[in-house]
N, CA and C atoms as an extended XYZ file, in Angstrom:
375
Properties=species:S:1:pos:R:3:atomname:S:1:resname:S:1:resid:I:1 pbc="F F F"
N       -27.074        1.657      -10.066 N   MET     1
C       -26.158        2.690      -10.626 CA  MET     1
C       -25.313        3.272       -9.375 C   MET     1
N       -26.098        3.743       -8.422 N   ILE     2
C       -25.487        4.277       -7.158 CA  ILE     2
C       -24.416        3.324       -6.448 C   ILE     2
N       -24.786        2.116       -6.572 N   ALA     3
C       -23.793        1.109       -5.898 CA  ALA     3
C       -22.524        1.133       -6.820 C   ALA     3
N       -22.612        1.232       -8.098 N   HIS     4
C       -21.375        1.147       -8.940 CA  HIS     4
C       -20.555        2.497       -8.651 C   HIS     4
N       -21.272        3.587       -8.516 N   ILE     5
C       -20.516        4.909       -8.262 CA  ILE     5
C       -19.842        4.822       -6.947 C   ILE     5
N       -20.607        4.230       -5.994 N   GLU     6
C       -19.834        4.120       -4.629 CA  GLU     6
C       -18.627        3.151       -4.686 C   GLU     6
N       -18.799        2.089       -5.412 N   ALA     7
C       -17.636        1.219       -5.551 CA  ALA     7
C       -16.464        1.771       -6.276 C   ALA     7
N       -16.773        2.581       -7.306 N   ILE     8
C       -15.699        3.356       -8.070 CA  ILE     8
C       -15.059        4.389       -7.152 C   ILE     8
N       -15.850        5.085       -6.471 N   LEU     9
C       -15.247        6.192       -5.546 CA  LEU     9
C       -14.479        5.434       -4.430 C   LEU     9
N       -14.889        4.277       -3.927 N   THR    10
C       -14.035        3.581       -2.952 CA  THR    10
C       -12.720        3.071       -3.473 C   THR    10
N       -12.751        2.666       -4.772 N   LEU    11
C       -11.520        2.173       -5.354 CA  LEU    11
C       -10.543        3.445       -5.537 C   LEU    11
N       -11.123        4.530       -5.939 N   PHE    12
C       -10.417        5.760       -6.097 CA  PHE    12
C        -9.789        6.256       -4.798 C   PHE    12
N       -10.499        6.191       -3.736 N   LEU    13
C       -10.017        6.690       -2.504 CA  LEU    13
C        -8.912        5.589       -1.949 C   LEU    13
N        -9.060        4.446       -2.156 N   ILE    14
C        -8.037        3.435       -1.774 CA  ILE    14
C        -6.672        3.840       -2.540 C   ILE    14
N        -6.833        3.874       -3.915 N   ALA    15
C        -5.718        4.189       -4.677 CA  ALA    15
C        -5.048        5.386       -4.359 C   ALA    15
N        -5.803        6.441       -4.076 N   TYR    16
C        -5.264        7.832       -3.769 CA  TYR    16
C        -4.502        7.692       -2.419 C   TYR    16
N        -5.128        7.094       -1.405 N   LEU    17
C        -4.463        6.935       -0.094 CA  LEU    17
C        -3.226        6.058       -0.161 C   LEU    17
N        -3.240        5.022       -1.077 N   PHE    18
C        -2.118        4.151       -1.321 CA  PHE    18
C        -0.901        4.925       -1.812 C   PHE    18
N        -1.215        5.832       -2.777 N   ASN    19
C        -0.156        6.739       -3.407 CA  ASN    19
C         0.249        7.789       -2.510 C   ASN    19
N        -0.555        8.411       -1.820 N   LYS    20
C        -0.328        9.568       -0.959 CA  LYS    20
C         0.605        9.104        0.279 C   LYS    20
N         0.277        7.987        0.755 N   LEU    21
C         1.108        7.445        1.965 CA  LEU    21
C         2.380        6.840        1.644 C   LEU    21
N         2.725        6.791        0.188 N   SER    22
C         3.964        6.436       -0.390 CA  SER    22
C         4.251        5.034        0.067 C   SER    22
N         3.397        4.095       -0.091 N   LEU    23
C         3.610        2.664        0.191 CA  LEU    23
C         4.553        1.994       -0.829 C   LEU    23
N         4.440        2.461       -1.994 N   VAL    24
C         5.391        1.879       -3.035 CA  VAL    24
C         6.817        2.187       -2.725 C   VAL    24
N         7.132        3.543       -2.317 N   SER    25
C         8.423        3.853       -2.100 CA  SER    25
C         8.942        3.208       -0.793 C   SER    25
N         8.044        2.924        0.105 N   ARG    26
C         8.490        2.302        1.357 CA  ARG    26
C         8.881        0.823        1.153 C   ARG    26
N         8.092        0.225        0.228 N   ALA    27
C         8.410       -1.132       -0.259 CA  ALA    27
C         9.771       -1.261       -0.971 C   ALA    27
N         9.996       -0.068       -1.770 N   LYS    28
C        11.395       -0.049       -2.444 CA  LYS    28
C        12.402        0.047       -1.465 C   LYS    28
N        12.161        0.772       -0.351 N   ASN    29
C        13.241        0.864        0.677 CA  ASN    29
C        13.705       -0.465        1.278 C   ASN    29
N        12.695       -1.288        1.413 N   ILE    30
C        12.954       -2.682        1.959 CA  ILE    30
C        13.857       -3.388        0.935 C   ILE    30
N        13.705       -3.261       -0.270 N   ILE    31
C        14.514       -3.945       -1.304 CA  ILE    31
C        15.955       -3.308       -1.282 C   ILE    31
N        15.951       -2.085       -1.145 N   THR    32
C        17.360       -1.328       -0.972 CA  THR    32
C        18.115       -1.789        0.222 C   THR    32
N        17.305       -1.916        1.340 N   LEU    33
C        17.947       -2.328        2.520 CA  LEU    33
C        18.444       -3.836        2.432 C   LEU    33
N        17.709       -4.616        1.745 N   SER    34
C        18.162       -6.034        1.642 CA  SER    34
C        19.417       -6.083        0.775 C   SER    34
N        19.418       -5.221       -0.269 N   GLN    35
C        20.592       -5.145       -1.143 CA  GLN    35
C        21.924       -4.684       -0.272 C   GLN    35
N        21.638       -3.706        0.494 N   GLU    36
C        22.755       -3.309        1.447 CA  GLU    36
C        23.216       -4.396        2.323 C   GLU    36
N        22.365       -5.225        2.823 N   THR    37
C        22.695       -6.318        3.630 CA  THR    37
C        23.616       -7.342        2.979 C   THR    37
N        23.120       -7.616        1.709 N   LYS    38
C        23.784       -8.551        0.871 CA  LYS    38
C        25.218       -8.023        0.661 C   LYS    38
N        25.315       -6.829        0.261 N   ASN    39
C        26.670       -6.143       -0.142 CA  ASN    39
C        27.579       -6.219        1.219 C   ASN    39
N        26.890       -5.867        2.400 N   ALA    40
C        27.789       -5.874        3.572 CA  ALA    40
C        28.324       -7.328        3.898 C   ALA    40
N        27.370       -8.328        3.682 N   LEU    41
C        27.916       -9.685        3.986 CA  LEU    41
C        28.767      -10.211        3.027 C   LEU    41
N        28.911       -9.684        1.804 N   LEU    42
C        29.910      -10.123        0.773 CA  LEU    42
C        31.074       -9.423        0.846 C   LEU    42
N        31.109       -8.273        1.646 N   ASP    43
C        32.439       -7.435        1.688 CA  ASP    43
C        33.448       -8.182        2.557 C   ASP    43
N        34.529       -8.465        1.849 N   GLN    44
C        35.670       -9.229        2.547 CA  GLN    44
C        36.417       -8.380        3.617 C   GLN    44
N        36.325       -7.110        3.394 N   SER    45
C        37.151       -6.127        4.243 CA  SER    45
C        36.591       -6.011        5.583 C   SER    45
N        35.379       -6.279        5.831 N   LYS    46
C        34.658       -6.043        7.112 CA  LYS    46
C        34.850       -7.348        7.928 C   LYS    46
N        35.002       -7.031        9.278 N   SER    47
C        35.084       -8.158       10.173 CA  SER    47
C        33.592       -8.731       10.488 C   SER    47
N        33.658       -9.991       11.140 N   ASP    48
C        32.237      -10.498       11.380 CA  ASP    48
C        31.498       -9.631       12.307 C   ASP    48
N        32.170       -8.954       13.216 N   TYR    49
C        31.519       -8.155       14.161 CA  TYR    49
C        30.758       -7.008       13.492 C   TYR    49
N        31.531       -6.465       12.541 N   GLU    50
C        30.944       -5.251       11.822 CA  GLU    50
C        29.732       -5.651       10.834 C   GLU    50
N        29.922       -6.967       10.286 N   LYS    51
C        28.854       -7.398        9.463 CA  LYS    51
C        27.612       -7.733       10.354 C   LYS    51
N        27.846       -8.240       11.557 N   GLU    52
C        26.753       -8.518       12.388 CA  GLU    52
C        25.976       -7.256       12.885 C   GLU    52
N        26.764       -6.237       13.174 N   ARG    53
C        26.156       -4.939       13.720 CA  ARG    53
C        25.416       -4.318       12.467 C   ARG    53
N        25.949       -4.447       11.308 N   ILE    54
C        25.224       -3.802       10.065 CA  ILE    54
C        24.046       -4.550        9.795 C   ILE    54
N        24.001       -5.827        9.886 N   THR    55
C        22.834       -6.620        9.534 CA  THR    55
C        21.662       -6.416       10.648 C   THR    55
N        22.140       -6.249       11.970 N   GLN    56
C        21.211       -6.010       13.079 CA  GLN    56
C        20.551       -4.642       12.858 C   GLN    56
N        21.278       -3.763       12.488 N   LYS    57
C        20.840       -2.350       12.239 CA  LYS    57
C        19.822       -2.305       11.133 C   LYS    57
N        20.204       -3.032        9.941 N   ILE    58
C        19.350       -2.992        8.892 CA  ILE    58
C        17.977       -3.902        9.134 C   ILE    58
N        18.096       -4.838        9.978 N   ALA    59
C        17.040       -5.651       10.334 CA  ALA    59
C        16.012       -4.913       11.182 C   ALA    59
N        16.405       -4.036       12.024 N   ILE    60
C        15.648       -3.201       12.808 CA  ILE    60
C        14.869       -2.254       11.896 C   ILE    60
N        15.557       -1.602       11.006 N   GLU    61
C        15.025       -0.603       10.100 CA  GLU    61
C        13.927       -1.367        9.186 C   GLU    61
N        14.152       -2.615        8.776 N   MET    62
C        13.326       -3.287        7.841 CA  MET    62
C        12.062       -3.717        8.699 C   MET    62
N        12.201       -4.023        9.956 N   LEU    63
C        11.122       -4.320       10.847 CA  LEU    63
C        10.204       -3.121       11.013 C   LEU    63
N        10.761       -1.907       11.236 N   LYS    64
C        10.027       -0.734       11.356 CA  LYS    64
C         9.243       -0.419       10.073 C   LYS    64
N         9.934       -0.577        8.928 N   LEU    65
C         9.244       -0.483        7.668 CA  LEU    65
C         8.052       -1.397        7.462 C   LEU    65
N         8.318       -2.687        7.859 N   PHE    66
C         7.218       -3.682        7.761 CA  PHE    66
C         6.096       -3.291        8.536 C   PHE    66
N         6.264       -2.822        9.759 N   PHE    67
C         5.115       -2.439       10.513 CA  PHE    67
C         4.334       -1.100        9.967 C   PHE    67
N         5.229       -0.313        9.550 N   THR    68
C         4.671        0.925        8.991 CA  THR    68
C         3.828        0.605        7.820 C   THR    68
N         4.299       -0.247        6.896 N   ILE    69
C         3.648       -0.550        5.759 CA  ILE    69
C         2.341       -1.381        6.088 C   ILE    69
N         2.408       -2.129        7.050 N   ASN    70
C         1.196       -2.936        7.383 CA  ASN    70
C         0.120       -2.049        7.920 C   ASN    70
N         0.543       -1.101        8.763 N   PHE    71
C        -0.429       -0.107        9.342 CA  PHE    71
C        -0.983        0.780        8.277 C   PHE    71
N        -0.178        1.323        7.435 N   LEU    72
C        -0.647        2.103        6.303 CA  LEU    72
C        -1.466        1.445        5.393 C   LEU    72
N        -1.221        0.227        5.122 N   SER    73
C        -2.149       -0.539        4.302 CA  SER    73
C        -3.442       -0.916        4.884 C   SER    73
N        -3.504       -1.171        6.130 N   CYS    74
C        -4.793       -1.231        6.821 CA  CYS    74
C        -5.500       -0.007        6.800 C   CYS    74
N        -4.809        1.166        6.907 N   LEU    75
C        -5.493        2.523        6.955 CA  LEU    75
C        -5.991        2.787        5.588 C   LEU    75
N        -5.240        2.404        4.421 N   CYS    76
C        -5.683        2.571        3.118 CA  CYS    76
C        -6.998        1.855        2.792 C   CYS    76
N        -6.988        0.685        3.304 N   MET    77
C        -8.222       -0.199        3.109 CA  MET    77
C        -9.366        0.220        4.084 C   MET    77
N        -8.993        0.557        5.234 N   GLY    78
C        -9.944        0.810        6.307 CA  GLY    78
C       -10.795        2.066        6.120 C   GLY    78
N       -10.109        3.090        5.860 N   VAL    79
C       -10.756        4.445        5.727 CA  VAL    79
C       -11.878        4.460        4.674 C   VAL    79
N       -11.507        4.041        3.476 N   PRO    80
C       -12.597        4.051        2.409 CA  PRO    80
C       -13.859        3.155        2.795 C   PRO    80
N       -13.596        1.998        3.455 N   PHE    81
C       -14.715        1.146        3.850 CA  PHE    81
C       -15.406        1.598        5.034 C   PHE    81
N       -14.751        2.543        5.878 N   LEU    82
C       -15.434        3.147        6.978 CA  LEU    82
C       -16.411        4.151        6.428 C   LEU    82
N       -15.877        4.967        5.423 N   ILE    83
C       -16.736        6.005        4.852 CA  ILE    83
C       -17.890        5.264        4.098 C   ILE    83
N       -17.599        4.176        3.375 N   LEU    84
C       -18.660        3.570        2.705 CA  LEU    84
C       -19.686        3.016        3.638 C   LEU    84
N       -19.239        2.455        4.855 N   TYR    85
C       -20.115        1.977        5.785 CA  TYR    85
C       -21.090        3.080        6.399 C   TYR    85
N       -20.513        4.311        6.402 N   LEU    86
C       -21.370        5.443        6.916 CA  LEU    86
C       -22.239        5.913        5.799 C   LEU    86
N       -21.951        5.616        4.593 N   ILE    87
C       -22.807        6.139        3.423 CA  ILE    87
C       -23.883        5.163        3.121 C   ILE    87
N       -23.601        3.990        3.452 N   VAL    88
C       -24.639        2.932        3.070 CA  VAL    88
C       -26.005        3.142        3.458 C   VAL    88
N       -26.247        3.586        4.794 N   PRO    89
C       -27.596        3.912        5.205 CA  PRO    89
C       -28.316        5.008        4.434 C   PRO    89
N       -27.488        5.937        3.848 N   ILE    90
C       -28.118        7.049        3.225 CA  ILE    90
C       -28.527        6.595        1.806 C   ILE    90
N       -27.684        5.714        1.109 N   THR    91
C       -27.974        5.281       -0.310 CA  THR    91
C       -29.033        4.151       -0.242 C   THR    91
N       -28.931        3.357        0.781 N   GLY    92
C       -29.988        2.195        0.821 CA  GLY    92
C       -29.344        0.896        0.381 C   GLY    92
N       -28.181        0.969       -0.309 N   TYR    93
C       -27.575       -0.240       -0.758 CA  TYR    93
C       -26.906       -1.054        0.398 C   TYR    93
N       -26.996       -2.317        0.367 N   SER    94
C       -26.365       -3.134        1.397 CA  SER    94
C       -24.772       -3.104        1.151 C   SER    94
N       -24.017       -3.265        2.211 N   ILE    95
C       -22.600       -3.224        2.034 CA  ILE    95
C       -22.057       -4.533        1.236 C   ILE    95
N       -22.872       -5.518        1.420 N   GLU    96
C       -22.570       -6.815        0.707 CA  GLU    96
C       -22.631       -6.598       -0.926 C   GLU    96
N       -23.548       -5.754       -1.364 N   VAL    97
C       -23.531       -5.403       -2.801 CA  VAL    97
C       -22.340       -4.645       -3.146 C   VAL    97
N       -21.963       -3.802       -2.325 N   ILE    98
C       -20.615       -3.073       -2.735 CA  ILE    98
C       -19.415       -3.986       -2.712 C   ILE    98
N       -19.396       -4.796       -1.640 N   TYR    99
C       -18.249       -5.809       -1.615 CA  TYR    99
C       -18.150       -6.825       -2.825 C   TYR    99
N       -19.426       -7.338       -3.286 N   SER   100
C       -19.343       -8.073       -4.490 CA  SER   100
C       -18.994       -7.427       -5.687 C   SER   100
N       -19.332       -6.077       -5.776 N   LEU   101
C       -18.902       -5.407       -6.970 CA  LEU   101
C       -17.441       -5.121       -6.946 C   LEU   101
N       -16.842       -4.914       -5.773 N   LEU   102
C       -15.369       -4.622       -5.678 CA  LEU   102
C       -14.554       -5.886       -5.893 C   LEU   102
N       -15.190       -7.044       -5.724 N   SER   103
C       -14.400       -8.322       -6.011 CA  SER   103
C       -14.543       -8.747       -7.450 C   SER   103
N       -15.307       -8.060       -8.246 N   SER   104
C       -15.496       -8.479       -9.638 CA  SER   104
C       -14.153       -8.036      -10.451 C   SER   104
N       -13.949       -8.834      -11.452 N   PRO   105
C       -12.667       -8.493      -12.248 CA  PRO   105
C       -12.695       -7.071      -12.884 C   PRO   105
N       -13.815       -6.572      -13.235 N   ILE   106
C       -13.747       -5.172      -13.815 CA  ILE   106
C       -13.380       -4.167      -12.863 C   ILE   106
N       -13.865       -4.390      -11.655 N   TYR   107
C       -13.441       -3.302      -10.638 CA  TYR   107
C       -11.924       -3.499      -10.163 C   TYR   107
N       -11.496       -4.758      -10.224 N   ILE   108
C        -9.993       -4.993       -9.834 CA  ILE   108
C        -9.165       -4.419      -11.036 C   ILE   108
N        -9.613       -4.475      -12.305 N   ALA   109
C        -8.899       -3.769      -13.324 CA  ALA   109
C        -9.004       -2.338      -13.198 C   ALA   109
N       -10.151       -1.819      -12.858 N   SER   110
C       -10.265       -0.394      -12.742 CA  SER   110
C        -9.451        0.098      -11.556 C   SER   110
N        -9.354       -0.588      -10.552 N   PHE   111
C        -8.429       -0.244       -9.400 CA  PHE   111
C        -7.034       -0.068       -9.941 C   PHE   111
N        -6.516       -1.049      -10.680 N   VAL   112
C        -5.143       -0.962      -11.302 CA  VAL   112
C        -5.012        0.317      -12.154 C   VAL   112
N        -5.952        0.503      -12.967 N   PHE   113
C        -5.956        1.619      -13.895 CA  PHE   113
C        -6.053        2.937      -13.135 C   PHE   113
N        -6.825        3.111      -12.120 N   ILE   114
C        -6.894        4.316      -11.217 CA  ILE   114
C        -5.602        4.569      -10.499 C   ILE   114
N        -5.019        3.457      -10.047 N   SER   115
C        -3.717        3.552       -9.302 CA  SER   115
C        -2.583        4.012      -10.265 C   SER   115
N        -2.619        3.468      -11.513 N   LEU   116
C        -1.516        3.984      -12.500 CA  LEU   116
C        -1.769        5.267      -12.875 C   LEU   116
N        -3.063        5.808      -12.948 N   PHE   117
C        -3.354        7.100      -13.368 CA  PHE   117
C        -2.940        8.023      -12.275 C   PHE   117
N        -3.237        7.726      -11.043 N   ILE   118
C        -2.761        8.597       -9.875 CA  ILE   118
C        -1.239        8.693       -9.838 C   ILE   118
N        -0.612        7.440      -10.043 N   HIS   119
C         0.871        7.448       -9.878 CA  HIS   119
C         1.519        8.282      -10.951 C   HIS   119
N         0.994        8.199      -12.207 N   VAL   120
C         1.539        9.044      -13.362 CA  VAL   120
C         1.203       10.536      -13.089 C   VAL   120
N         0.046       10.783      -12.663 N   TYR   121
C        -0.340       12.172      -12.536 CA  TYR   121
C         0.589       12.864      -11.450 C   TYR   121
N         0.710       12.165      -10.313 N   ASP   122
C         1.633       12.678       -9.283 CA  ASP   122
C         3.130       12.809       -9.643 C   ASP   122
N         3.523       11.809      -10.425 N   SER   123
C         4.968       11.859      -10.815 CA  SER   123
C         5.236       13.038      -11.770 C   SER   123
N         4.242       13.593      -12.412 N   LYS   124
C         4.405       14.704      -13.425 CA  LYS   124
C         4.502       15.992      -12.561 C   LYS   124
N         4.012       16.034      -11.384 N   LYS   125
C         4.114       17.253      -10.672 CA  LYS   125
C         5.455       17.707      -10.240 C   LYS   125
């Protein structure tokens, strides 16, 4: 039972961090930037030099967002598992038990449910 509670709390913490670090909005920014690039390239009124300058500027912004998203994703996954790794000696359950629980379909579904709940709850504020 304690292993299940630890797994659920780990999922909740991952979903909470994912939402608080605004990873979804950062991913949406990448889509917006790619649309801006497409519009700039299709604009006939701009010269090739302007198009190249715009695409280079947007490419740099997208690269920064890419590294930011990767770092924050690792942080979202790493912090709960670090906490879990520190809690494991106290509860006596091996970390392999928790990992096997987290990879089961019911916990993946609960992660999606928790993520949606946190997203809806925060959007109402």
